[in-house]
C-alpha positions in Angstrom: 98.9 102.3 94.2 100.6 99.7 96.4 99.1 98.8 99.7 100.9 97.1 102.6 100.4 95.8 106.1 102.8 97.1 108.7 104.2 94.6 111.3 104.3 96.4 114.7 102.1 99.3 115.8 104.7 100.7 118.2 106.8 103.8 117.6 108.7 102.5 114.6 105.6 101.1 113.0 103.8 104.4 113.3 106.8 106.3 111.9 106.8 103.8 109.0 103.2 104.6 108.4 104.0 108.3 108.0 107.0 107.6 105.8 104.6 105.7 103.5 102.6 108.9 103.3 105.5 110.5 101.5 105.0 108.0 98.6 102.0 106.7 96.7 101.8 103.6 98.9 99.2 103.1 101.6 98.9 101.1 104.8 95.9 98.8 105.0 96.4 98.1 108.7 98.8 96.9 111.4 99.8 93.4 112.5 100.4 93.4 116.2 100.1 90.8 119.0 98.6 93.6 121.2 95.1 94.3 119.8 95.0 97.6 121.9 98.3 98.9 120.6 96.7 101.9 118.9 94.0 102.6 121.5 95.5 106.0 122.5 96.3 107.2 119.0 94.3 108.7 116.2 94.7 108.8 112.5 96.0 105.3 112.0 94.3 102.3 110.4 93.3 99.5 112.7 95.2 96.4 114.0 93.9 93.7 111.6 95.3 90.8 113.6 98.3 89.3 115.3 101.1 87.2 114.0 99.0 84.0 114.2 95.7 85.4 112.8 96.3 88.3 110.5 95.4 88.3 106.9 98.3 87.7 104.5 96.7 88.9 101.2 99.1 91.9 101.0 102.9 92.3 101.4 104.2 93.2 104.8 106.6 95.9 105.9 108.4 95.3 109.2 108.0 98.1 111.7 109.6 96.4 114.7 113.0 97.7 115.8 114.0 95.3 118.6 116.0 92.6 116.8 115.0 89.4 118.7 111.4 90.4 118.7 111.5 91.4 115.1 113.1 88.1 114.0 110.7 86.0 116.0 107.6 87.8 114.6 108.9 87.6 111.0 109.6 83.9 111.4 106.1 83.2 112.7 104.6 85.1 109.8 106.8 83.4 107.2 105.8 80.0 108.5 102.2 81.0 107.6 103.3 82.0 104.1 103.7 85.8 104.5 105.5 87.9 101.9 107.7 90.8 103.1 108.4 93.8 101.0 111.2 96.4 101.3 110.7 100.2 101.7 113.3 102.8 100.7 112.2 106.3 101.5 112.5 108.6 98.4 114.8 110.9 100.5 117.2 108.1 101.2 120.3 107.6 99.0 121.1 104.0 98.1 124.0 103.5 95.6 124.2 100.2 93.6 124.5 97.5 96.2 123.0 94.2 97.3 120.3 94.3 99.9 118.1 91.4 101.0 114.3 91.4 101.3 112.5 93.2 104.0 114.7 96.3 104.3 113.3 99.5 105.7 115.5 102.5 104.9 114.4 105.9 106.5 114.6 109.4 105.1 118.2 110.7 104.8 119.8 107.3 105.3 122.7 106.3 103.0 124.0 103.0 101.6 127.4 103.3 99.8 128.5 101.6 96.6 128.9 97.8 96.4 127.7 97.1 99.9 126.3 93.6 100.5 123.6 93.5 103.2 121.4 90.6 104.3 117.7 90.5 104.9 115.6 92.8 107.1 118.0 95.7 107.3 116.7 98.6 109.3 118.3 102.0 108.7 116.9 104.9 110.8 117.1 108.6 109.7 120.7 109.7 109.0 122.3 106.2 109.3 125.2 105.6 107.0 126.6 102.3 105.6 129.8 102.9 103.7 131.0 101.4 100.5 131.9 97.7 100.3 130.5 96.9 103.7 129.4 93.3 104.2 126.6 92.7 106.8 124.4 89.9 107.8 120.6 89.8 108.2 118.8 91.8 110.8 121.2 94.7 111.0 119.6 97.6 113.0 121.2 101.0 112.8 119.6 103.8 114.7 119.7 107.6 113.9 123.1 108.7 112.6 124.8 105.4 113.3 127.8 104.8 110.9 129.6 101.8 109.5 132.8 102.7 107.6 133.9 101.2 104.3 135.0 97.6 104.1 133.7 96.8 107.6 132.2 93.4 108.2 129.1 93.2 110.4 127.5 89.9 111.6 123.8 89.0 111.9 121.4 90.5 114.4 123.7 93.4 115.2 122.3 96.6 116.8 124.1 100.0 116.5 122.3 102.5 118.7 122.0 106.3 118.0 125.3 107.8 116.9 127.3 104.6 117.2 130.2 104.3 114.8 132.2 101.3 113.4 135.4 102.4 111.9 136.4 101.3 108.3 137.5 97.8 108.0 136.6 96.6 111.4 134.6 93.4 112.1 131.6 93.2 114.5 130.5 89.6 115.3 127.0 88.2 115.4 124.5 89.4 118.0 126.6 92.4 119.1 125.1 95.6 120.5 126.9 98.9 120.4 125.7 101.6 122.7 124.7 105.2 121.7 127.6 107.4 120.8 130.2 104.6 121.0 133.1 104.2 118.6 134.3 100.8 117.6 138.0 101.0 116.6 138.9 97.3 117.0 137.4 93.9 116.0 134.5 92.8 118.2 133.7 89.2 119.2 130.2 87.8 118.7 127.7 88.4 121.4 129.4 91.5 122.9 127.8 94.6 124.3 129.9 97.7 124.0 129.9 101.2 125.2 132.2 104.2 125.2 134.8 106.0 123.2 136.7 103.9 122.3 134.0 101.2 122.7 134.7 98.8 125.6 133.0 95.5 126.3 130.5 95.7 129.3 
């Protein structure tokens, strides 16, 4: 039976804890810079330390959704020698593809054939990455977000709930696409977009 620490005791971290319960794996505790993060919750293992003091004897699963915070915490832990693992829920569908370390793929998410994705992918429930998509590290896709086939997605991109990137389109590094928005044209790095079709804010 595998055991992990979960980085982040917020909403996503607690969801990840319950997703682990659908497998034979267990959570030995949470790593969080707020030692009181679980004070108002029951049924969870304790916070075992923060990013500077936590034990590193077990692999870590990342349960932080916010991209910049997620990247910062991961970098601090890696500097201390931490090892990160990936988690693919048994009810997700991942076709043969290339996915970097540290991925978290939720129930009913989908990755199409021959996609190439960087490190620390986060796919929430029902999110879809189409065939032959190329994406950088720290891609976050919320519930039912969609990236069509042959699209190219940069690093540290966030696609909020129901956001869609049409096939073959390019979204640059650091972009945020708002909930329900539809990207039908290439997007420059650092853009924040919203609407149908998506417009830069």
